[in-house]
PLY file of the C-alpha trace (Angstrom):
ply
format ascii 1.0
element vertex 317
property float x
property float y
property float z
element edge 316
property int vertex1
property int vertex2
end_header
-15.78 -78.44 63.85
-17.54 -78.80 67.21
-14.97 -81.40 68.22
-12.07 -79.01 67.56
-13.88 -76.10 69.27
-14.42 -78.25 72.35
-10.74 -79.22 72.36
-9.73 -75.54 72.09
-11.91 -74.60 75.09
-10.40 -77.41 77.17
-6.87 -76.29 76.27
-7.63 -72.64 77.15
-9.21 -73.66 80.46
-6.18 -75.77 81.28
-3.85 -72.88 80.48
-5.83 -70.52 82.72
-5.69 -72.99 85.58
-1.97 -73.44 85.02
-1.41 -69.69 85.26
-3.50 -69.38 88.41
-1.55 -72.23 89.99
1.61 -70.16 89.63
0.47 -67.40 91.97
1.24 -67.57 95.67
1.94 -65.12 98.48
3.36 -65.29 101.99
3.80 -62.63 104.68
5.34 -62.25 108.12
4.77 -59.75 110.89
7.97 -60.52 112.75
9.54 -63.27 114.82
10.46 -63.11 118.49
9.21 -63.89 121.97
5.66 -64.50 120.83
3.87 -66.63 123.43
0.13 -67.17 123.60
0.06 -66.56 127.35
1.59 -63.10 126.85
-0.96 -61.86 124.30
-4.51 -60.87 125.18
-7.37 -62.37 123.21
-8.31 -58.96 121.80
-4.77 -58.27 120.60
-4.50 -61.78 119.18
-7.71 -61.23 117.23
-6.47 -57.84 115.99
-3.20 -59.34 114.75
-4.97 -62.23 113.01
-7.45 -59.85 111.37
-4.70 -57.55 110.10
-2.65 -60.44 108.74
-5.80 -61.71 107.05
-6.51 -58.29 105.54
-2.97 -57.98 104.21
-2.63 -61.48 102.74
-6.11 -61.27 101.21
-5.28 -57.95 99.53
-2.14 -59.35 97.98
-3.87 -62.52 96.83
-6.73 -60.63 95.19
-4.27 -58.45 93.29
-2.41 -61.51 92.03
-5.68 -63.17 91.01
-6.55 -60.09 88.95
-3.27 -60.46 87.08
-1.36 -57.70 88.88
2.40 -58.06 89.15
4.05 -59.55 92.21
5.72 -56.17 92.72
2.39 -54.39 93.13
1.08 -57.19 95.35
4.10 -57.01 97.66
4.00 -53.21 97.95
0.27 -53.00 98.66
0.40 -55.89 101.13
3.28 -54.41 103.10
1.61 -50.98 103.14
-1.32 -52.50 105.05
1.09 -53.84 107.67
3.02 -50.55 107.79
-0.20 -48.61 108.39
-1.06 -50.72 111.44
0.34 -49.97 114.92
0.45 -53.73 115.61
3.77 -54.36 113.89
7.27 -52.93 114.14
7.18 -51.17 110.79
5.73 -47.84 109.68
3.05 -46.69 112.13
4.01 -49.25 114.78
7.78 -48.79 114.65
9.90 -48.87 117.79
11.79 -45.89 119.23
15.55 -45.48 119.04
17.69 -44.35 121.99
16.89 -40.69 121.24
13.13 -41.23 121.41
12.73 -41.02 117.65
11.47 -43.46 115.02
13.71 -44.36 112.08
12.51 -46.77 109.42
14.26 -49.12 106.99
12.87 -51.01 103.99
13.90 -52.91 100.89
12.40 -54.61 97.85
13.88 -56.84 95.14
12.57 -58.08 91.82
13.55 -61.57 90.69
13.25 -61.20 86.92
16.03 -58.61 86.53
17.61 -58.62 90.01
16.77 -54.94 90.41
16.39 -53.69 93.97
15.75 -50.64 96.09
16.37 -49.91 99.76
16.30 -47.09 102.29
17.39 -46.68 105.90
17.11 -44.15 108.69
14.07 -42.28 107.35
11.93 -40.47 109.89
9.15 -38.87 107.86
8.22 -41.21 104.98
4.81 -42.70 105.79
5.31 -45.93 103.85
8.98 -46.89 103.61
8.23 -49.76 101.22
7.00 -47.26 98.62
10.26 -45.36 99.00
12.26 -48.55 98.43
10.18 -49.31 95.33
10.71 -45.80 93.97
14.45 -46.10 94.49
14.36 -49.36 92.54
12.28 -47.97 89.69
13.23 -44.29 89.48
16.84 -44.07 90.61
20.20 -45.25 89.31
21.03 -46.23 92.89
20.02 -49.20 95.03
20.36 -47.91 98.60
19.63 -44.41 99.96
19.80 -43.36 103.59
18.78 -40.61 105.99
18.18 -37.10 104.68
19.13 -38.06 101.15
16.47 -40.77 101.10
13.93 -38.34 102.56
14.74 -35.71 99.93
14.35 -38.32 97.21
10.95 -39.27 98.69
9.84 -35.63 98.54
11.01 -35.34 94.94
8.95 -38.42 94.11
5.90 -36.87 95.83
5.63 -39.69 98.36
3.50 -39.07 101.45
5.51 -37.25 104.13
4.45 -37.13 107.79
5.78 -35.73 111.06
7.78 -38.20 113.14
5.03 -38.02 115.76
2.80 -39.95 113.33
4.81 -43.06 114.19
4.66 -42.55 117.96
2.54 -45.06 119.90
2.18 -45.43 123.65
3.00 -49.13 123.54
6.33 -48.58 121.78
7.21 -45.62 124.02
6.65 -47.75 127.11
8.97 -50.35 125.59
11.64 -47.68 125.26
11.17 -46.50 128.85
11.47 -50.07 130.09
14.31 -50.83 127.65
12.24 -53.88 126.81
12.33 -55.39 123.34
10.13 -58.48 123.47
8.75 -57.43 120.09
12.13 -56.24 118.80
11.94 -58.49 115.76
8.56 -57.18 114.62
9.72 -56.57 111.08
7.13 -57.13 108.33
7.73 -58.76 104.98
6.10 -60.26 101.93
7.10 -62.55 99.07
4.89 -63.17 96.04
5.00 -64.89 92.67
2.67 -63.78 89.87
1.14 -65.45 86.82
4.29 -64.76 84.82
6.47 -66.52 87.37
8.05 -63.28 88.56
9.11 -63.34 92.21
9.33 -60.19 94.35
10.35 -59.90 98.00
10.01 -56.91 100.32
10.81 -56.12 103.96
10.07 -53.12 106.20
11.01 -52.39 109.82
11.51 -49.86 112.57
14.58 -51.77 113.74
15.44 -52.55 117.36
14.03 -50.85 120.44
16.60 -48.40 121.87
18.92 -48.75 118.86
21.89 -46.35 118.86
24.24 -44.47 116.52
22.25 -44.89 113.34
22.17 -48.67 113.62
21.06 -50.48 110.46
19.90 -54.08 110.58
19.40 -56.65 107.87
15.99 -55.52 106.60
17.20 -52.94 104.06
20.27 -54.93 103.05
19.82 -56.86 99.82
21.04 -60.41 100.32
20.65 -60.31 104.09
17.06 -59.32 104.84
15.63 -59.47 101.33
16.45 -61.36 98.15
14.64 -62.48 94.99
15.70 -64.42 91.91
13.26 -65.97 89.44
15.66 -68.90 88.97
15.54 -69.83 92.64
13.32 -68.10 95.20
12.32 -64.96 97.07
13.10 -64.43 100.77
12.13 -61.91 103.48
13.83 -62.17 106.87
13.08 -61.07 110.41
15.23 -61.40 113.50
18.54 -60.41 115.04
19.70 -58.42 112.07
23.40 -58.46 112.80
23.43 -62.25 112.46
21.43 -62.19 109.23
23.94 -59.70 107.82
26.92 -61.80 108.90
25.50 -64.91 107.25
24.12 -63.14 104.16
21.00 -65.09 105.10
18.50 -64.37 102.33
21.00 -64.83 99.50
22.40 -67.96 101.12
19.01 -69.67 100.77
19.00 -68.85 97.05
22.56 -70.11 96.70
21.70 -73.44 98.32
18.90 -73.91 95.78
21.02 -72.87 92.83
24.35 -74.50 93.65
23.58 -77.41 95.98
20.21 -78.67 94.72
18.43 -77.98 98.03
14.68 -77.57 98.12
13.32 -74.38 99.69
12.32 -75.82 103.05
15.63 -77.61 103.55
17.62 -74.52 102.56
15.69 -72.20 104.88
15.98 -74.68 107.75
19.74 -74.89 107.27
20.20 -71.13 107.24
17.94 -70.40 110.24
18.76 -73.33 112.49
22.33 -74.18 111.52
23.98 -71.06 110.12
22.28 -68.34 112.17
21.41 -70.42 115.22
24.94 -71.79 115.50
26.44 -68.33 116.03
23.77 -67.24 118.52
21.26 -65.49 116.28
17.52 -65.95 116.22
14.63 -65.01 113.98
12.89 -66.37 110.93
12.20 -66.02 107.24
9.51 -66.63 104.66
10.05 -67.75 101.09
8.58 -68.83 97.77
10.51 -70.81 95.18
10.25 -70.72 91.38
7.66 -73.51 91.50
5.44 -71.47 93.85
6.21 -73.63 96.89
6.02 -71.75 100.21
8.12 -72.22 103.34
8.24 -70.42 106.70
11.09 -71.12 109.15
11.98 -69.63 112.54
13.91 -70.57 115.69
12.03 -68.25 118.06
8.93 -69.05 120.16
6.71 -67.59 117.46
6.42 -65.67 114.20
3.37 -63.83 112.89
2.82 -65.31 109.44
0.24 -66.11 106.78
0.10 -67.44 103.27
-2.13 -68.28 100.35
-0.57 -71.12 98.39
-0.81 -71.95 94.69
-3.97 -73.96 95.37
-5.70 -70.95 96.94
-5.47 -72.35 100.48
-5.05 -69.69 103.18
-3.44 -70.21 106.61
-2.62 -67.75 109.41
-0.32 -68.55 112.35
1.09 -66.66 115.32
2.83 -69.23 117.47
5.07 -72.24 117.08
2.90 -75.04 115.76
0 1
1 2
2 3
3 4
4 5
5 6
6 7
7 8
8 9
9 10
10 11
11 12
12 13
13 14
14 15
15 16
16 17
17 18
18 19
19 20
20 21
21 22
22 23
23 24
24 25
25 26
26 27
27 28
28 29
29 30
30 31
31 32
32 33
33 34
34 35
35 36
36 37
37 38
38 39
39 40
40 41
41 42
42 43
43 44
44 45
45 46
46 47
47 48
48 49
49 50
50 51
51 52
52 53
53 54
54 55
55 56
56 57
57 58
58 59
59 60
60 61
61 62
62 63
63 64
64 65
65 66
66 67
67 68
68 69
69 70
70 71
71 72
72 73
73 74
74 75
75 76
76 77
77 78
78 79
79 80
80 81
81 82
82 83
83 84
84 85
85 86
86 87
87 88
88 89
89 90
90 91
91 92
92 93
93 94
94 95
95 96
96 97
97 98
98 99
99 100
100 101
101 102
102 103
103 104
104 105
105 106
106 107
107 108
108 109
109 110
110 111
111 112
112 113
113 114
114 115
115 116
116 117
117 118
118 119
119 120
120 121
121 122
122 123
123 124
124 125
125 126
126 127
127 128
128 129
129 130
130 131
131 132
132 133
133 134
134 135
135 136
136 137
137 138
138 139
139 140
140 141
141 142
142 143
143 144
144 145
145 146
146 147
147 148
148 149
149 150
150 151
151 152
152 153
153 154
154 155
155 156
156 157
157 158
158 159
159 160
160 161
161 162
162 163
163 164
164 165
165 166
166 167
167 168
168 169
169 170
170 171
171 172
172 173
173 174
174 175
175 176
176 177
177 178
178 179
179 180
180 181
181 182
182 183
183 184
184 185
185 186
186 187
187 188
188 189
189 190
190 191
191 192
192 193
193 194
194 195
195 196
196 197
197 198
198 199
199 200
200 201
201 202
202 203
203 204
204 205
205 206
206 207
207 208
208 209
209 210
210 211
211 212
212 213
213 214
214 215
215 216
216 217
217 218
218 219
219 220
220 221
221 222
222 223
223 224
224 225
225 226
226 227
227 228
228 229
229 230
230 231
231 232
232 233
233 234
234 235
235 236
236 237
237 238
238 239
239 240
240 241
241 242
242 243
243 244
244 245
245 246
246 247
247 248
248 249
249 250
250 251
251 252
252 253
253 254
254 255
255 256
256 257
257 258
258 259
259 260
260 261
261 262
262 263
263 264
264 265
265 266
266 267
267 268
268 269
269 270
270 271
271 272
272 273
273 274
274 275
275 276
276 277
277 278
278 279
279 280
280 281
281 282
282 283
283 284
284 285
285 286
286 287
287 288
288 289
289 290
290 291
291 292
292 293
293 294
294 295
295 296
296 297
297 298
298 299
299 300
300 301
301 302
302 303
303 304
304 305
305 306
306 307
307 308
308 309
309 310
310 311
311 312
312 313
313 314
314 315
315 316
């Protein structure tokens, strides 16, 4: 009897370890002209600390058995609430001196998705995208309609001035967009093997005429499929839209037997780079492997892999 009890304990322990080895999470805080010589030590430390806070939050949720959807939402909210990144609180100004936010989220188990664009008063756009996915028959809402939906869902509403920061306003005055790709994103896989990807952004500095980039567009800025991978993109959005960048990575895995790293490299460096676009993306495949690719001087990024190993990077390594 003791022999069989011992065997049962070993099997259960092995199963628990197997489940824990499924979970993984990766985030980005945007790609662009990110050079060490252009960032003060204090700002560098602040960025690293915030990335650490966000990735640690998501990892702890996954370890507790929470879904990848919850982990992605809560992780992105931390980045949206920081003025350090071009999303939520730190979003850039458009040509009219106003902040307009975009966001999207996709779930890999049922291919359900939600997205919003052009919202000016929703504190956490990623929560709006998630509510559209879970509580609407639609996938993509924009502008006033999206804001009205947010109010109906009792999401936190703020004045547009909440998003205003001196740093971003100076960028507008100087028409300077060094941090123009400061989108934030997260991809996670949970103990059940469910992959979720989310992306949130303020768009481009000085953007005009209701411009919408890739971030809220499913298949361009965000994509997730449990059979392949989850992707969140950051960069020159028009090029990511034209190449259907996020979905293309998934397609290379599904139809051409690429691994994640090879597929992401091909899309970023060959597909997007070839037509003049730049940026990056993060991803997790169905086996919990993580990859981060970019063709810019840097990309704020962090991950905790399936072995529990955490890494944080800002620059090209």
